[in-house]
C-alpha positions in Angstrom: -41.2 -3.2 -6.7 -43.3 -5.1 -4.5 -44.9 -3.9 -1.0 -45.3 -5.7 2.6 -47.4 -4.8 5.5 -47.2 -6.8 8.9 -49.8 -6.8 11.5 -47.3 -6.7 13.8 -46.5 -3.3 12.8 -50.2 -2.1 13.2 -50.2 -3.2 16.8 -51.4 -6.8 16.4 -48.7 -8.5 18.4 -50.1 -11.7 18.3 -50.7 -12.0 14.6 -48.0 -13.1 12.3 -49.6 -12.3 9.1 -48.0 -10.3 6.5 -49.8 -8.9 3.4 -48.0 -8.5 0.1 -48.6 -7.2 -3.3 -46.9 -6.2 -6.3 -48.9 -2.8 -6.2 -50.3 -1.0 -3.6 -53.8 -2.0 -4.5 -52.8 -5.5 -4.2 -51.3 -4.9 -0.9 -54.4 -3.0 0.3 -56.8 -5.7 -0.9 -54.9 -8.4 0.9 -54.5 -6.4 3.9 -58.4 -5.2 4.0 -59.4 -8.9 3.5 -57.1 -10.3 6.4 -58.4 -7.5 8.6 -62.1 -8.3 8.0 -61.5 -12.1 8.4 -59.0 -12.3 10.9 -59.8 -9.3 13.1 -63.3 -9.0 12.5 -63.0 -5.5 11.1 -65.9 -3.4 9.6 -66.0 -1.3 6.5 -66.4 1.9 8.8 -63.2 0.9 10.8 -61.3 0.2 7.6 -62.1 3.7 6.5 -60.8 5.3 9.4 -58.2 7.9 8.5 -56.1 7.3 11.6 -55.9 3.4 10.3 -55.1 4.7 6.7 -52.1 6.9 8.2 -50.9 3.9 10.2 -50.8 1.5 7.3 -49.2 4.0 5.0 -46.5 4.6 7.7 -45.9 0.8 8.1 -45.8 -0.3 4.3 -42.5 -1.5 3.4 -41.2 -1.8 -0.1 -39.2 -4.9 -0.9 -37.2 -6.1 -3.8 
């Protein structure tokens, strides 16, 4: 089972990026790299528990 996470689902209405991964670890690595490079997020922001909760809620399982 693969996983997806869309920036739009995290409130980034002007970003059409969708992170994908075969595992949650792959998905999170892709999303974190994009967050840092495209949105200028810092390591501290990435570790914010509120962001973690939002990410978990927005992840979709896909076939």
